[in-house]
N, C-alpha and C positions, 0 to 999 in steps of 0.2 A: 668743728663741724664734720658730719659724716653723711655721705650720700645715702639716700634712701635705697632700699633693696631693689625696687623696681627700676630706679634710675641706674644703679650699678649694673643690673642685667642688660638695660638698654645700651649702656656705654660699651659693654663687652661685645654686644651684637654689632654695634657700629665699628668697633675695632676689627672684628672678623670680616665684615663686608669691605672695609677699607683695604685689608690685606688682599682679598680676592679681586677687588677692583684694580689695585696696583698691578696684579699679575696680568689682568686683561689689557691694561694700558701697555705693558711691556710687550705682550704678544701682538698688539695692534699694529705695530710697525711692520711686522712680518706679513700680516694680512694685507696691508696697504700695498706692499711690494707685489702682491699677487694680482692687483687690479690692472685692467687694460681697457682699451677703447674709451680713454678719457675718464676712467673711473666708473664706467657703467657696467663693466663685466669683469669676471674673475677667471684667472687661469685654473683655479681649483674651486669649482662652484660648491662642492660638498663641504670643504673646509670653511669657506667663507660663510656659508649658510649656518653651519654649527656655531661659528664664532659670533655671528649676528644674534642668534638665539640666546647665547650666553650673555651678551651685552644687554639685550632687551630684558632678560630676567634680572640682571643685576640692577638695572635702572628701576625696575619695579620694586626690588628690595629696598633701594635707597628712598623711593617715594614712601614706602610703608614705614620706614624708620623715621622719616621726617614727620609723617602724620602722627606717629606714636610718641614723638619727642616733645610733646607739650605736657608739662607737669605743673600741678598747683604749687608744689614745693619740690626742690631737688635735694635738699639736705636738711638735717636736723642737728641741733646741738646735743651732744651726748656727754654724759658724765663718764670720765675714764673708768673702765672696769677691767677686771682681770682677763687675761687672754683666754680665748676659748680653749677648753681642754682638748688635748691631742686625740683622745678617744672618748667614746660614749660609754659610760659605765654600764655593765650588763649584770642582771641579777644572777646569782649562782649560789651553790651550797656554801654554808659557813666555812667548812673545812675542805681541804684538798688531800684527803687521806690517800697515801700511796702514790700521789702524782707529783710531789714536791721535787723529787730528783729529776724527773723528766721535764718539769717546768723549767728548772734551772738549765738543763741541757739545751732546750730549744731557745731559751733566752740568750744563752751564750752564742748560739748560731746566728741570732739576729745582729750580733756585733761583727760577724765575719763577713768581709766583703765578697769572698768567693762563693758563699752559699746564699744565693738569691731566692731560690724557690725551695720551700721545705714542706714535705709531706708527712702527715700523721695518719697512720693507718691502723686498723684493728677491727675486731668484730663489733656488731651492734651492742650498745649498752655498756661498753667497756670504759667509757669516760672520755672519748675524744672531744666532744663538744665542751665538756666541763674543763678539760685542759686548755682548749682554745679560748674559752671565756676567761680563764685566769690569766692567760697571756695578754688578752685584750685589756683587762683591768690593771695589769701590772704596769702598763704605760702611764696610768694615772698616779702610780706610787713612785716610779723610778724615772729620773730625768734621762731623756734620750735626745738624739739629734733629729728625730723624725717630726715632720710637720703635721701629719694626720694619719690616723689608723681607721681603716674602713672595714666594717663588718658586713658580710653578705651571706645569707643562707641560700644555698643553691638547690639542694634536695633532688629527688629522683627525676622530677619533671623539669629538665634543663630548659630555661628560657633566657636568652641573652638580654632581651628587653628588660626583664625583671632585675637582672644583675646590674645593667646600666642605670636603671632607675634608682637602685639603692646607692650606687656610687655617686650618682648625680646629686642626691639629697645631701650627701656628706660634703661635697665640694662646691655646693651652691648653684648647681644647674637645675633650676626648677621652673615651674610655670607651664601653662598649657601649650604655648608655642614650642617649647623645647620637647615636651612629651609627644607632640605630634610629628616630630622629626623621624626619619627612618633610622634603622639600626646603624647604617653606615655613617649617617650625619652625626648621630650621637657619639659614635666612636671617635670621630674627628674632634668633637668638643671635649670629650673626656681626655683624649690624648694631649690636647693643647694645655689643659689644666694640670694634669698630673706630671707632665714632663718637667715642669718647673718646681715640683715638690719632691721632698723625701717622704715617701709614703710606705705604709704597711697595709697590704690587702689580706684580710682574713676571710677565707672562703670555707664555710662549714657545710659538710655533708655532700661531697661531690660523688657522683655515681659513674661519671664518664669524663672524658677530656673536655675541659673548657678552653676554647680558643680565645686566649686573652687579647690577641691582636684584634679580633673581631669586636671584642668588648670596647677596645680603645685603651687598654692598660699597657703602658710602656713596660716591656719585658725586662726584668732584672738580668744583668749580665755584664760582660766586660765594659759596655758603654753606659751601663746604669747600675753602678755598684752601691748606690745609696738607698735603693728601694727594695722591698721584700714582699714575697707572696707566701703565705702559710695556708695550707688547706688540710681538711680532714676527709677521710674516705674509708670505706670498708674493704677496698680492694687494693692490694699492692700493685696490681697492673696499672691502676690509675696513676700511681706515683711515677711509673715509667712513661706513660703517655703524656703526663704533665711535665716531663723532663726535670723532675725534682733533683736538685743538687745534693740534698740530704733527706733521708727518710727515717722516721722513728716508728717503731711498732709500739702502740699503746696496748700493753698486755694486761691480763687479769691481775688482780691484787695477790700478793703473797698471803699465806695463811694468817700471819700476824696482822697485816694491814686490813685483811678482810674482816677479821674478828673485831678490830678497832672500829671499823665503819659500822658493822652490824650492831655492835654494842651501843654505839652512839644513837642509832635509829630506834633501838628497842627501849633504851633508857635504863638508868641504874635502879630506879624505883621498881620496875617490873623484874629486873634480873635478881634483885635481892628479896623479892616477895616470897620465894620458896627456896629451900636449900638445894633442890635438884635442878633448878631452872638454868643456872649458869652452864652446867655440864650439857644439858639438853640443847641449850642455845648454841653452844659450840658445834654440836652435831648438825643443827639446822644451818648454821653459817657455812659449814663445810659442803653441804649439799648445793650451795650456790656457786661453788667452783671459782670463787674469787671474782665473779662478775658483779661490778658495782650496781648495775640496774636491778639485778635480782636481790642483792643484799639489802638495798634500800627499800624495795617493794615489800619483801618478806619481813624485813625489820619493822617497818611501819605497821604491817598487818598484825604483827605479834606484840606490838607495844602495850596492848591492854590485856594480854593473856597472862594471868597471874596464878594459874594453877599448873602443877606438874602434868596433870592429865591432858590439858590443852596442848602443852608442848610435846608430849609423847604422841598425841594424835597428829600433830604437825609433822613430826619425823616420819610417821607411818605413811602419811599422804604423799610427802615429798619422795619417799623411796618407792612407793607403789605406782603412783600416777600423779606426777607433780602438776600436770595441767589442771587438776581439780583444786589446787590450792588457790585461795582467794587472791586475786590481783595478777597472778601469773598469766592467766588466759586472756586478761583484758589489757594489761599494761606492758608486760615483758615480751611474750611470744609474738604478738602482732608486730612489734617493732623489729624483732629478729627476722620475722617472716619476709620482710622486704628484701633481705639478701637472697632468700630462697626464690621469691617471685622474680627476681632480676636475673636468675640463671638463664643461659641462652636458650635452652630448649627443654622439652619434656624428658629426653634421654638423660640429661645431666641432673634434672630434678629427681628422676627415679633412682639414679645411682646414688645421689645424696641420701635419700630416705632409706635406702637399703642399709646404709652404715649403722642405723639405729638398732639393727638386729643384734649387734655386738654389745657386750656388757659395758657399763660405765668404766672409763679409764683404760679400756682394752686397747693394746697396741695391735693394730690391724696390719698384717703384711700386705703390701700393695699388690704383689703378684697374685696372692690368694684372693684378695677382693676382686681383682680384675677377672680371675677365673670364674668367680660367681656371677659377675655382671654378664660375662659372655654366656655362661650356662643359662641364665635367666632370659637371654635373648635381647638384652639392652643394647649390645654391640653386635654389629654384623661380623660374622666369622668366616666369610668366604676366603679371607686371607688372614691367618692367625696373627702374623706380625703386625699387620695394619690394625687389627682389632686391639692388640696389646698397646700399640702406640696411641690409639684413641683412648684406651683406658687410662694410660699414664697422663694423657692430656687432660682428661676429666679430673683425675686426682689433683693435678696441678691447679686446675680451675677452682676446685673447691678449697684448696689450701690458700690460694690467692684471694678468694672471697672470704677468708677467715671462717669458713664453715667446717673445715678440718684443720687439725694441727699436725705439723710434721714432727715426728719423734726422732727418727733417724733417717738415713738414706732410703731404707726399705720399709718404713712403718709410718702409719698415721693414726690419729685418734680423734674422737669427737669430744669436744668440751661438754661437760655434764649438762649445762643449760641448753646448749645447741641440740644435744641429743633429746632432751625433754621436749624442746620445741618440735623436733622431727616426729616424736611420738604423738604430740598434740595434733600435728597435721594428719598423721595416719589414722588417728583414733577419733578425731573430732571434725576437722575441716574437710578432709577428703576420705572419710571412712568408707563410703560405698565404692570408691575407686581403688583405694589401697588395701584396706582391711588387714592390718597387721595385728598379730597377737604376740607381744614381746614380754617375756618373763625372765629375761637373761639376767644372771647374777642376783636373783631374788631370794636365794637361800632355800629353794623348794626341796622338800624331801619326797614329795609326790607330784606327779604330773597334774596340771589343771584339769578340771572336768572336761572330758572329750566332747561333751554336748556343745561346748562353746567353740569347737574347732570347725564346725561344718562349713561355714562360709568364709573361713580365713584363707587368705592368699599366701601370706608369709608368716611363719611361726618360728619363734626362737625360744628354746629352753636351755640355752647355753649356760655353762658355769653354775650349775646347781648341785644338789646332793641327791638327785633322784635315783632310787635303787632299782625300781622295776617299771617296765612299761607293759603291763599285763592285759590292758584292754585293746580292743580293735576299733580305732576311730574311723569315721567316714568323712573324708576330706576331698570332695570332688573338685574343689577349686584351688587346692594347695599347690603352690609353685616351688616354694623354698621351705625346707625344714632344717633347723639347726639344733642338733642334739649334742654338740661338742662340749668337751670339758666337764662331763659328768663322771667324775672319778669313781663314784660309788655304784655305778650302773652294773647290776648283776644279771639282769634278765630282760630280754625283749621277746615278747611272745611271737610265735611264728607268723601269726596273721596280722601283725601290727601294720605292715605296709600294704595290705591287701586292697584297700579301697582309697588309694591315692593316685588315680589315673593321670593326673596332670602334673605330678611332681617332677621338677626339672633339676633341682639342686638339693642334695642331701649331704650334710656335713655331720660326721660322727667322730671327728678327730679328737686327739688328746684325751682319750679315755685309757690312760696308761695301765691302770689296774684292772681293766675290763677282763674278766676271766673267761668270757665267752669265746670258745675256740672257733666257732663257725658263725657266719652271718645268718639272720633269720631267712628261711626259705622263701617266704612271701616277698622278699625283696626282688625276686625275679619277675614279680607282677608290675614292676615300675617301668612300663613300656615307654614312658616319655622322658625318663631320667637322662640328663645330659652330663651331670657332674656327680661323681661319687667320691667322697673324701673320708677315708678311714685311716688317715695317717696318725702316727703316734698312738696306736692302739696295740693291745696284746693279741690281736687276731692271729691264729695259727694256720688257718686254711681258708682258701676261697672255694666256695661250693661251685660245682660244675653248672648248676642252674643259672648262675649269673650270665651265662651265654645268651639268655633271653633279653638282656638289656641291649637291644639292637640299636638304640639311639645314643648310647653312651659315647661321649666325645672327650671327657676328661676323667681320668682315674688317678687318684692321689693315694699312693701307698708309702709315702715317705716315712721312714723310721718305724715301719712295722717289722721290728727286728726279730720277732718270734715267728713270723710267717715263713713256713718251710714247705708248704704244699700249694702250688698253683697248677692245676691239671693241665696236661698237654693240650695244646690248641685252644685253650680258653682265651688267652690274650688275642690270638689271631681271629677269634670269633667276633671281637669288637671291631667290626670292619669299618666303622665310622670314627674310630678313635683318633683324636688329634693331639691329645696331651696325655703322656704317661709318666708319672713321677714315681720312680722306684729307687730313690736314693736311700741307702741303708736298709733296703727291704731284705729280710732274711739274714740280716747282719750277724745275729747271734747264733744262727743254726744252719749256716751254709753247709757244714759238713754232714748234717743229718738229712739233707734233702733226699727224698726217695726217687727212684728211677722214673716214676710217673709224674714227677714235678719238673716244671721248666727250669727250676733252679739247680737241678742235678748237673754235675760236671762243671760247677763254677759259673753257670749261666750260659754255657755254649748253646744249649737248646733254646734258651730264651732269645738269644741274639738272632738265631735263625728264624724264630717266629716273628720277631720285630720287623725283619726285612720285608715281610709280606703285608705290613700295615700301610695301605696305599695313601692314607691321608695324614699320617703321623707327621707332626711339625715340631713338637716339643718333647724332649726325652730327658729323664733323669735316671741313671742306671747304676747298679751295683754288680760288679763282676768279681768272681772268686778265684780266677787263675789267669796267668799271663796268656795262655792259649786262647781263652775267651776274648781277651783284649785284642789279640791279633785278628781274630775273626771279625770283631766289631770294626776294627780299623780298615778292613777291606771293603766296607760298605759306605759308599759316598752318601747314600740316603741317610744312614744313621749318623754319620759324622756331621751332616748339616743340621741335625735335630738336637744334638746333645747339649744340655745346659749344665748338668751336674754329673760328675763321675766319681764313684767310690771304688777303689781297688782294694779288696779284702784278700790279701795274699798269704794267709796264715800257713797254708800247706805247700806253698810254691817255692821252688828252688832257684828262681830267676835271680841273677846277680846284677844284671844291667837292664834298664828299661830305656829305650830310645825316646827321650822327651821331645825330640824334634817331630815325632809323629803327632804330638798334640797341637802342632802349629796349624794343622788343617782344620782344627775344631774351632771354627770362627765364632761360635756362640757359647763356648765353654766358660761358665762363670765360676764354677766351684770344682776343685780337685782335692780328693781325700785319698791318701795312701795309708793303709793300716796293716800292721803286723807282717810286713814283708821282711822277714828276719834275715834273709840271705841277700837282700838288695844292697848293693854297694854304691851304685851310681845311677843318677838320672842323667843319661848321656846326651850331649848336644854338641854339634860341631860349631864351635864359636867362631873359628876362622871363616868358615863358609858363610855363616850368617852375617858377620861383620863386613866381609869384603864383597860378597856376591848379592846380598839383598839391599835394595834401595831403602827399604824401611825395616830396620832390624828388630822392631818390637813385634815379635811373632805371636805373643800370647796377649794381645791387646784386650780381649774380653775377660781375662781371668781376674776375678775379684777376691776369691777366698781360696787359700791353700792350707790344708791340714795334713801333717805327716806324723803318725804315731807309731811307736814300737818298731822302728826300722833300725835295729841295733848296729848294722854295719854301714849305714849311709853316712858319707863323710861331709857332704855339703849340698846346698840347694842353689848353686850358681845360676842355673837356668832362669831363675826368677829375675835376673837383671833385664830380661826381655819381656817382663810383665809390668808395663808402666802404670796400669790402673789397679794394681793389687791393693786391696783395702785391709785384708786380714791375713796374718800368717801365724799359724799355731804349730809349734814343734815340740814333741813330747817323747821322752824315753828313746832317744836316738843316741846310744852310748858312744858311737865312734865319731860323731859329728864334732869337727874342730872349727870349721868356718861355715857361716851361712852363705856368704859370697866369697869364693876362693880367688885370691889374687893370682895363684899359679895357673889358673885356667886361661889367663889372658897373656901368658908369656910370649905366645906367637903373634899377638896383636897388641903390641905396646901402645899403638896410636889410640886405642880405645880406653886406656887406663884413665886418662884425664877427662874423657867424655861421659863415662858411665856414672849415672847418679840414680841408683835404684830407690824404691820406696817413697817416691815423691807424693803418692796418694795414700800411703799406708796410714790406717787409723788405729789398728790393734796389732801389737806384736806380743805373742805369748810364748815364752821359752821356759820349758819345764823339764827338769831331770835330764840335762845334757851335761854330763860330768866332765867331758873333755872340750867343751866349747870354749874357744879363746877369742874369737872375733866375729862380729856381726858384719862389719865392712872395714876396709883398710884406711878410710879417711872419714872425717866428720860429714854428717848429712844434715840437711835443713829440716826434714820432717814437717812439711807445711801443714798436713792435715792430721797429724798424729794425735790420738786421744789418750792412749795408754800403752806403756811397756810393762809387762809383767815377767819377772825373772825369779825362778825358784829352783834351787838345787843345781846351780850352774857355778860351781866353786872356782873354776878356772877362767871365767869371764871377768876380767879385771879392768876392762875399759869399754865404755859405750861410745858409739860414733857421734859424740856431741862436743861442741866447742862453744866459744863465746858468741858466735853467730847463731848457733842453734838456740842459745839462751835468750835471744831477744824476745821471743814470743812467750815461751814457757807456759803453754796452755794445756800441756798433757801431764798425765800422772805416771810416775815410775813406782811400781810395786816390787818389793823384794824383801829379803831378810836383812835385819839391821846389821848383822855381821858382814854380809856381802857388801852392803852399801858403804860401810866404813872402810873397806879395803879397796874400793874403786880408785883408779888413777884418773886424774883430771889434767886438762891443759894447764890450768893454774888455779890458785886458791879462789879467785873471784868467780870463776865458772862453777867450781864446786859449791860455793855459797849460793850462787844464783839458782842452782838446781835443787838445793836442799829443800826448798818449799814445795817442790814437785813430788818428793818422796813420801810414800806411805808403806808401812809395814804390811807384809803379806798376811800377818796374823791379826791385824786390827779388825 
């Protein structure tokens, strides 16, 4: 016999009331002790009153249960049947293309006692729900020790009552009386039921922290190692707020898996219907960027297209304006847009959309992007450092929301489909508000018709083959113009910029072959311009008319190596300038600078002009002589601003540079010393630093060091005091024998065992150092190293690597085969371990 469901529910309620009544009986003796005056009064009236109310309520509960405890039948005879399945099977795709490996990883985690809460995060449409569904269904295929698997869809509109209701259905808490209970009362019932079970709770589509204790779920942990919680989310931050013990990124499919999924959705019959279709289908699949939702949607849409012309048209539409493709604007982009809508505020949303101005798969430098955001006015610039910090916070927010992808420490990119979604928002959903015109990377040889520019706010023609800009557009509302990476650009008409009164951001960088020696004169009409970027161009001269750019705050001249004429007092005319980037400016023609150029005299005149810039906060500088460096180092103002410094000392006879002087450059990220042919030593008083400084790491901000063609320099030992160094590039330093010299620490032997340089080094490039014998005198761990490249260093016979260094082996060692074969190792096992890391320089 088996109790009827309603009887079972009544009995469970009786048990609960009995437990609560027993607690009141235990507390009753204490309340009796409080009575006085023969039991007619209490010493604590409030306490006795509350206790009386609890007793009265419990008596009413008992009366209710007695009244409801009359049943026509209390049990029924049942035929033995199979046990109820541990999970409810959920519908899903027939195959799990590309997710099998991750499915197995998560499944193994479910067997680990230490990993109670597991987070699966990734961008919308990447397959998180599909993966979670396969995990749910796998419980029906594989025997486990779990009693029940509970599936709950949470979604953006978080409601604890809805979560409790779904859990209640699975564990038998049903009925109108239970539904009418408060959240707190339901939580108690759920907790009582689940604490006796070994359960798995699957929470799909979490957008913020779910307080499991308020739901009533016993938290997995040291006291509850037999239960698990697995959830999916678009935000890695949610994994943190949910205190996930393990998190997995559900990434886009590899090219091979993407093609397999796309091929399955299109069908072999369509693919074989014309000899060109397979090749065209592969192009279409690549346009989806490995995003399963896009592959499935487009694959289904193309399943009946059996002519090559239809497929060619599909390729054109996807490349030109993907949002016009059938299904994307209805099924894919709206789903992805939830992530955009959930961003905290309008500023972050504007910063996100700005990223679609860059071409597909383009690595965007974070600091360069933040410069543009500040120039546009998205970020408040009253304090440059605060604005930059806010910018990096926003970049992090977009990365954590899976709307940007981190490429390296200093670069991000937009996934192709996310970029298409952003373009859809700017061109369709919020066109009147945003009004973007983006033809970046479109292979254009001519600029689009200027009639279409009139109402545009942001225009990008980046990475094309445009040869001339011969017309004069009228763009009264234009705020941003990207002309960068047009290598074939031969001519910009003088009046091109004449009617752009609102332009704030102008990027003309990376036109390396640009033969134009001067900028168009009408550029001086850009009275609202805040950012001008002409970095990596062949520009030779800055026209004096640029002094009319009175609102200019950021000028980027990085790697304008042909620039040899900047008129006197031009830089000082930019009175509102906050950011000046002149790294490698005039690098190739320093010696040719005329007397009327601020580059004359190795930059001495330039340094004197820079001192007068009242608002300058960020400086990147190239100096051509040691005397100019000394003048620079006398200015506390300039020292506080410097981020990157290049010393091009081709004609200088200085043999010693006091590297200790760089210790006061608190924001110096990059140091490059080039062609200092007489330089023998970068001097530093190691004894003073070690014994007198509480914190010996004096070059804490230094990330990149490059030293080229310093034929007499013997070592770079000062770098032991640069703990955050990420990149070291040494080339054509004929006399260099040691990178870190053991002899420099003869007077401070106590430091010998403490020094461990290069802990954060990622790239080590050693080229043409014929006398180099040692990198460091003992093995190093190289926690973050990605690559060591060694070329023409015939006397370097040992690397600072041992069996401990070999444990990770995540980096690459590039070099000549002959050099590799002559290397000496701690033992043969270590040599064998590192053999898999080696790649020939000439491969």
